[in-house]
N, C-alpha and C positions, 0 to 999 in steps of 0.2 A: 799830545792830553789834551781832550776833548774840553771844552766850555761845562759839560757837566760833570765833566769827572775832576775837575777843578774847585768847581765851587761845590760839591760836596762834599772833599778831600779825601776822608777813609772811609775803604771799600772795603765790607769783608763778602772775601770768593765761598761761596752755596755751604762747600763741607766744613769753614768755621762756620757761619751761621747755626749747621744742624749742631755742633761740637757747643757752642754756646747754650743754646736751646737743651741743646740734652734730646735730640730725636733723630730718627733718623732720614738721610739726605732726601728721601724721596718723602716726605713730609711737608720738608721747606721747598719743595715744586710743588706740591697740593696746598700749601700757606701763597706760593706767589701765581697757585692758577684761583685760588679762595679770596684774591685780590688782598690778602690781609700782609702781605709784604710786596713790593712792588723791586723790581733786579733787570740792571742793562749786564749787554756786554761791555766792557772795561779792560783797559789797560793794553801793554804788548798784547801779550796775549790772549787778548780778547776773550775774559773769562768771566762768565756769566756772574753778577756781585750786587751784594743789598750794601745800601748807604748803612755806616758803623752807628749813624742817628738812630735809626730805625730800632736798636736794639740797647735796654735798658736795664739792667743789675738783673742779667740773664730771661731778659722776656722782651719781645714785641713791647713797644711802647704802646700803652692802652692808647686807645678812641683812631691807632694808628688807621685801622681795618678800615673800618666808617668814613674817614675821610678820603681814603685813598677808591672807596666805592662812590663817594658824590662825585672825585672828583673828574674819574673814569666816566661818570653817567654823564658828563658836562663833557665829553669829547679828548679829556686829555687824553695822551698815550705815557706808558710807563713814566718815556723822558721828561713827557710836558711837566707832569705832575711834582718827578722827585727837582724839577729847576724851582716851580711854584715854590715848594716844602723848605728850599733851602734859598732861596731867596729874599735877600732884605726887605721890610718894612715896616718905612719909619715909621706908620701909626702903632704897629705890633711895638717897637722899641725891640726889632728880633726879627727871627725868622719864623715864619707858620712852625715847622720838627720843634723848632726851641720851645714855643709856645704849647707844644701839647707835650713835649716831655716835662713843662710846669704842670701840666693840668686844665689850662684853656680849651680845652676842646671847641667848647660852645662857640668861642668867639670865634676860630678856625671856620668850624665847622660853617659857620654862618656865613663868612667870606669865599669859601668854597660853593656853596652852592649859588651866592650870587651870579658865579662866572657861569653855572647853565643857562640863565636868563642872557 
């Protein structure tokens, strides 16, 4: 298991994401292309998957897309941005993904924007 796999913990294969969001699998692929989601190939079978924490109450975490776009614009790959979102930050008292799930997007976006400079 790679570092990013263990850091994230729970992953959802794309068909599971489609089922949870109640959308066709082709729409999940579009959401990844649009940077609303980020996915990596994980596990023994190397299956393209999304961190389970990106989904909350049957929807994509509000404000995730904008944060992914900011990090991607700063040059972060999908793996880099997932690592950043799931790495503990003492000044946040948790991980950036947890702050997004709690609705603290302004603080996280501000931090993400500073990475571009």
